[in-house]
C-alpha positions, 0 to 999 in steps of 0.5 A: 729262192730256196724251195727246200723248206717245204714240200709241193704235192701234185695229185691227179688222174691217170695220164695227166703227166704227173710223174714227168711234170713233178720230176721236171719241176724238181730239177728246175727248182732244185728240189727232190722228187718222189714218185709214190705211184711207182711204190705201189707198182713195185709192190704189185710187181713183187706180189705178182712175181711171187703169186701172192694172195692177199694174206701172203702179201700181208705176211711178206710186205714188210720184207720190202725195204724201200730205198730213196736215192738220187730222186729214185725210189726202189726196193733193196735187192729187187731187180726189174726191167722198168718196162715191167712197171708199165704192164697193164696187169701191174697197173691194174694190180697196183690199183687193187692193192692200193685199196688194201689198208695194210698196203696203204698204211705201210707205204704211207708210213715210208713216204711220210718218213722220207718227206720229213726232210722237206724240199720235195715235189711229190706226185701221187693220188693222195699226197695233198689229202693223206700223205702230206696234208701240210704241204705248202703248195698243192696241185690237182690235175685232171684230164678227160678220159679220152685225152688221157687214153690218147696220151697213154697210147702215144706214150707206150705204143712203141713199147707194147705193140698189141695195145689198142686205144679202146682198151687203154680208154677202158682201163683209164676210166676204170682206174679213175672211177675206182680210185675216186670211189674207194673208201680208203684215201680216195682220189679227191682234191685237197680243199686248198689244192690248185686245180688244173684241167690239162685236157686242152693244154700241152705239156709245156703249158701245164709245166709253165702254169704250175711253175708260175703258180709256185713262184707266185706263192713263194714271192708272196710269202717272201714279201708278206 
């Protein structure tokens, strides 16, 4: 089976495991992987380091030259500690910046250019609706806010000692509500997306379910 002739979109709520699942699926299916959420966090980190206001960021955004290589998206000549991208202030700022037309237009243009090559598993929040609405297979993952907060807390508690579950829960609720209700590229499932509630499912269960759906669709296309 060759999955390099089309793209697969995985959208969804915070703490559904989109990034981990998308990367694992890409490796398993011998496809490429693009983490679009990381792109927004990189812009947020760049803006935060330079203390940019909205107008300053608008003037300087195109100085950021993104580079895609070996399943990783980064900015040329921009060094950072991966933990910086997990800081709550960067997460909050990336959500705010994603609501700005000029930020979203710039990153969407780059994403579309990368994805022309096909053969990608792509994770994000507007992949199936805006970035690649022609993706052959689309998934939309959900999770309860409480379960999402629990997962995020367990994931990063050893990295950030002062974090509290209640604070993470509040931030996840705010992030999902803001993204669902924003006017620009809201967090909504594409009409043809396969919806999966991950709340009471383990990582392996979700991975196997998604992979089974992909193989089923691919097999049906081959026999059609």
